[in-house]
Backbone as a printed PyTorch tensor [residue, N CA C, xyz], in Angstrom:
tensor([[[-53.3920, -30.1080,  44.8040],
         [-53.7970, -30.6800,  43.5340],
         [-54.7270, -29.6840,  42.8340]],

        [[-54.4240, -29.3650,  41.5760],
         [-55.2730, -28.4030,  40.8570],
         [-56.6710, -28.9650,  40.5990]],

        [[-57.6170, -28.0520,  40.4540],
         [-58.9850, -28.4760,  40.1440],
         [-59.0320, -29.1040,  38.7550]],

        [[-60.0770, -29.8520,  38.5000],
         [-60.2400, -30.4630,  37.1780],
         [-60.3390, -29.4000,  36.0980]],

        [[-60.9950, -28.2920,  36.4300],
         [-61.1320, -27.2010,  35.4620],
         [-59.7530, -26.6180,  35.1150]],

        [[-58.9150, -26.4130,  36.1270],
         [-57.5690, -25.8910,  35.9000],
         [-56.7230, -26.9000,  35.1280]],

        [[-56.8820, -28.1690,  35.4490],
         [-56.1520, -29.2290,  34.7630],
         [-56.5390, -29.2740,  33.2880]],

        [[-57.8330, -29.1420,  33.0150],
         [-58.3090, -29.1360,  31.6370],
         [-57.7640, -27.9250,  30.8840]],

        [[-57.7520, -26.7730,  31.5240],
         [-57.2170, -25.5660,  30.8860],
         [-55.7390, -25.7400,  30.5580]],

        [[-54.9920, -26.3420,  31.4610],
         [-53.5690, -26.5900,  31.2240],
         [-53.3840, -27.5880,  30.0860]],

        [[-54.1930, -28.6400,  30.0810],
         [-54.1070, -29.6460,  29.0130],
         [-54.3950, -29.0120,  27.6530]],

        [[-55.4130, -28.1750,  27.5960],
         [-55.7620, -27.5130,  26.3340],
         [-54.6520, -26.5690,  25.8720]],

        [[-54.0480, -25.8510,  26.8030],
         [-52.9530, -24.9450,  26.4540],
         [-51.7540, -25.7350,  25.9240]],

        [[-51.4320, -26.8420,  26.5800],
         [-50.3100, -27.6640,  26.1290],
         [-50.6120, -28.3010,  24.7680]],

        [[-51.8570, -28.7330,  24.5720],
         [-52.2460, -29.3160,  23.2860],
         [-52.1160, -28.2800,  22.1770]],

        [[-52.5600, -27.0700,  22.4440],
         [-52.4580, -25.9970,  21.4640],
         [-51.0010, -25.7200,  21.1090]],

        [[-50.1430, -25.6860,  22.1150],
         [-48.7130, -25.4780,  21.8850],
         [-48.1410, -26.6200,  21.0590]],

        [[-48.5280, -27.8420,  21.3850],
         [-48.0430, -29.0160,  20.6420],
         [-48.4090, -28.9160,  19.1670]],

        [[-49.6410, -28.5610,  18.8870],
         [-50.0950, -28.4480,  17.4970],
         [-49.3390, -27.3390,  16.7670]],

        [[-49.1500, -26.2200,  17.4320],
         [-48.3920, -25.1200,  16.8090],
         [-46.9620, -25.5480,  16.4970]],

        [[-46.3250, -26.2290,  17.4400],
         [-44.9600, -26.7090,  17.2180],
         [-44.9270, -27.7510,  16.1030]],

        [[-45.8990, -28.6200,  16.0890],
         [-46.0050, -29.6420,  15.0540],
         [-46.1330, -28.9740,  13.6800]],

        [[-46.9580, -27.9600,  13.6000],
         [-47.1660, -27.2600,  12.3320],
         [-45.9300, -26.5290,  11.8290]],

        [[-45.0150, -26.2020,  12.7350],
         [-43.7700, -25.5320,  12.3310],
         [-42.6100, -26.5180,  12.2300]],

        [[-42.9440, -27.8070,  12.1990],
         [-41.9490, -28.8810,  12.0600],
         [-40.9920, -29.0000,  13.2460]],

        [[-41.3680, -28.4700,  14.3930],
         [-40.5640, -28.6020,  15.6170],
         [-41.0290, -29.8540,  16.3570]],

        [[-40.7860, -30.9960,  15.7280],
         [-41.3770, -32.2360,  16.2050],
         [-40.8830, -32.6860,  17.5720]],

        [[-39.6170, -32.4550,  17.8970],
         [-39.1230, -32.8660,  19.2130],
         [-39.8750, -32.1410,  20.3250]],

        [[-40.0680, -30.8450,  20.1400],
         [-40.7930, -30.0700,  21.1440],
         [-42.2800, -30.4240,  21.1260]],

        [[-42.8250, -30.6640,  19.9370],
         [-44.2320, -31.0610,  19.8330],
         [-44.4590, -32.3720,  20.5880]],

        [[-43.5510, -33.3200,  20.4300],
         [-43.6620, -34.5940,  21.1470],
         [-43.7330, -34.3800,  22.6540]],

        [[-42.9030, -33.4850,  23.1570],
         [-42.8950, -33.1820,  24.5890],
         [-44.2640, -32.6820,  25.0350]],

        [[-44.8170, -31.7410,  24.3060],
         [-46.1040, -31.1660,  24.6860],
         [-47.2620, -32.1400,  24.4610]],

        [[-47.2170, -32.9310,  23.3940],
         [-48.2450, -33.9590,  23.2030],
         [-48.2090, -34.9360,  24.3780]],

        [[-47.0210, -35.3310,  24.7790],
         [-46.8830, -36.2620,  25.8960],
         [-47.4250, -35.6870,  27.1920]],

        [[-47.0880, -34.4310,  27.4710],
         [-47.5890, -33.7790,  28.6830],
         [-49.1090, -33.6640,  28.6410]],

        [[-49.6390, -33.3810,  27.4640],
         [-51.0920, -33.2990,  27.3010],
         [-51.7360, -34.6430,  27.6170]],

        [[-51.1580, -35.7220,  27.1290],
         [-51.7090, -37.0590,  27.3680],
         [-51.6860, -37.4190,  28.8500]],

        [[-50.6330, -37.0280,  29.5510],
         [-50.5640, -37.2870,  30.9970],
         [-51.7020, -36.5630,  31.7030]],

        [[-51.9040, -35.3000,  31.3550],
         [-52.9760, -34.5330,  31.9840],
         [-54.3530, -35.1020,  31.6370]],

        [[-54.5380, -35.4980,  30.3870],
         [-55.8190, -36.0930,  29.9890],
         [-56.0710, -37.3980,  30.7350]],

        [[-55.0300, -38.1790,  30.9760],
         [-55.1770, -39.4180,  31.7510],
         [-55.6360, -39.1030,  33.1780]],

        [[-55.0770, -38.0530,  33.7600],
         [-55.4830, -37.6460,  35.1030],
         [-56.9520, -37.2140,  35.1060]],

        [[-57.3490, -36.5090,  34.0610],
         [-58.7370, -36.0600,  33.9660],
         [-59.7010, -37.2390,  33.7890]],

        [[-59.2880, -38.2500,  33.0260],
         [-60.1270, -39.4430,  32.8640],
         [-60.3700, -40.0750,  34.2300]],

        [[-59.3320, -40.1720,  35.0410],
         [-59.4640, -40.7830,  36.3630],
         [-60.3800, -39.9770,  37.2830]],

        [[-60.3890, -38.6600,  37.1110],
         [-61.2070, -37.7950,  37.9600],
         [-62.6540, -37.6920,  37.5060]],

        [[-62.8850, -37.8820,  36.2300],
         [-64.2370, -37.6820,  35.6880],
         [-65.2110, -38.6760,  36.2990]],

        [[-66.4050, -38.1840,  36.6240],
         [-67.4020, -39.0640,  37.2250],
         [-68.3640, -39.6310,  36.1840]],

        [[-68.5830, -38.9090,  35.1220],
         [-69.5170, -39.3670,  34.0880],
         [-68.7770, -40.1580,  33.0220]],

        [[-69.3270, -41.3100,  32.6700],
         [-68.6840, -42.1600,  31.6600],
         [-68.5820, -41.4380,  30.3230]],

        [[-69.5690, -40.6230,  30.0030],
         [-69.5470, -39.8610,  28.7520],
         [-68.3370, -38.9160,  28.7020]],

        [[-68.0580, -38.2550,  29.8090],
         [-66.9040, -37.3580,  29.8770],
         [-65.5990, -38.1420,  29.7570]],

        [[-65.5340, -39.2860,  30.4280],
         [-64.3400, -40.1230,  30.3560],
         [-64.0820, -40.5480,  28.9140]],

        [[-65.1440, -40.9390,  28.2190],
         [-64.9870, -41.3990,  26.8430],
         [-64.5000, -40.2750,  25.9340]],

        [[-65.0370, -39.0800,  26.1000],
         [-64.5960, -37.9310,  25.2950],
         [-63.1150, -37.6540,  25.5200]],

        [[-62.6990, -37.6950,  26.7790],
         [-61.2880, -37.4510,  27.1030],
         [-60.3920, -38.5420,  26.5150]],

        [[-60.8600, -39.7900,  26.5770],
         [-60.0810, -40.8970,  26.0000],
         [-59.9120, -40.7420,  24.4940]],

        [[-60.9560, -40.3080,  23.8050],
         [-60.8810, -40.1160,  22.3540],
         [-59.8650, -39.0280,  22.0210]],

        [[-59.9050, -37.9410,  22.7630],
         [-58.9490, -36.8490,  22.5270],
         [-57.5280, -37.3380,  22.7860]],

        [[-57.3530, -38.0330,  23.9220],
         [-56.0140, -38.5450,  24.2580],
         [-55.5210, -39.5130,  23.1930]],

        [[-56.3980, -40.3790,  22.7170],
         [-56.0070, -41.3510,  21.6810],
         [-55.5130, -40.6390,  20.4250]],

        [[-56.1500, -39.5380,  20.0630],
         [-55.7330, -38.7670,  18.8910],
         [-54.3030, -38.2660,  19.0610]],

        [[-54.0080, -37.7410,  20.2450],
         [-52.6420, -37.2480,  20.4950],
         [-51.6410, -38.3910,  20.5780]],

        [[-52.0380, -39.5120,  21.1640],
         [-51.1460, -40.6720,  21.2160],
         [-50.8090, -41.1720,  19.8100]],

        [[-51.7970, -41.1570,  18.9330],
         [-51.5510, -41.5710,  17.5510],
         [-50.5770, -40.6230,  16.8700]],

        [[-50.6960, -39.3270,  17.1500],
         [-49.7590, -38.3650,  16.5460],
         [-48.3510, -38.5720,  17.0960]],

        [[-48.2500, -38.8670,  18.3890],
         [-46.9380, -39.1570,  18.9770],
         [-46.3070, -40.3460,  18.2610]],

        [[-47.1020, -41.3840,  18.0240],
         [-46.5890, -42.5630,  17.3260],
         [-46.1510, -42.2090,  15.9100]],

        [[-46.9260, -41.3860,  15.2240],
         [-46.5670, -40.9600,  13.8640],
         [-45.2390, -40.2020,  13.8480]],

        [[-45.0030, -39.4430,  14.9150],
         [-43.7630, -38.6670,  14.9960],
         [-42.6030, -39.4820,  15.5510]],

        [[-42.8700, -40.7240,  15.9100],
         [-41.8020, -41.6080,  16.3550],
         [-41.5980, -41.6560,  17.8430]],

        [[-42.5140, -41.1000,  18.6280],
         [-42.3860, -41.1350,  20.0740],
         [-42.8670, -42.4540,  20.6420]],

        [[-42.4570, -42.7390,  21.8480],
         [-42.8520, -43.9720,  22.5090],
         [-43.8220, -43.6070,  23.6200]],

        [[-44.9710, -44.2870,  23.6640],
         [-45.9720, -44.0100,  24.6850],
         [-46.6380, -45.2900,  25.1210]],

        [[-47.4380, -45.1750,  26.1740],
         [-48.2990, -46.2880,  26.5780],
         [-49.6710, -45.7100,  26.8570]],

        [[-50.6880, -46.3970,  26.4180],
         [-52.0690, -45.9840,  26.6330],
         [-52.6670, -46.9260,  27.6490]],

        [[-52.6280, -46.5310,  28.9510],
         [-52.9700, -47.4640,  30.0080],
         [-54.2930, -47.2150,  30.7050]],

        [[-55.1050, -46.2640,  30.2430],
         [-56.4020, -46.0960,  30.9140],
         [-57.5270, -46.0430,  29.9300]]])
C-alpha cells in the first residue's frame, strides 16, 4: 500500500490531468481522471488522523464530484 504522501501526489497528478483534459474539451477522459482522483481522495480521507485534514480533503473531493456531475458522470459521495 502506498504511503499517504505518495497517494496524495498521485491524486494531485490525476487532478491536474483531469483539469487539463477538461480545458481541452476532452470530457470523457477528464471524467475518468476526476473519478480516479475522487477514489484516491476518499482513501486519503480514511487515512487522515486529523479532522481538519479530512475536511480539507472532503472539500476538494466534493469540488471534483460536482464537476463530474456537471459533465454528466455518475458518482456516489459516500464518506
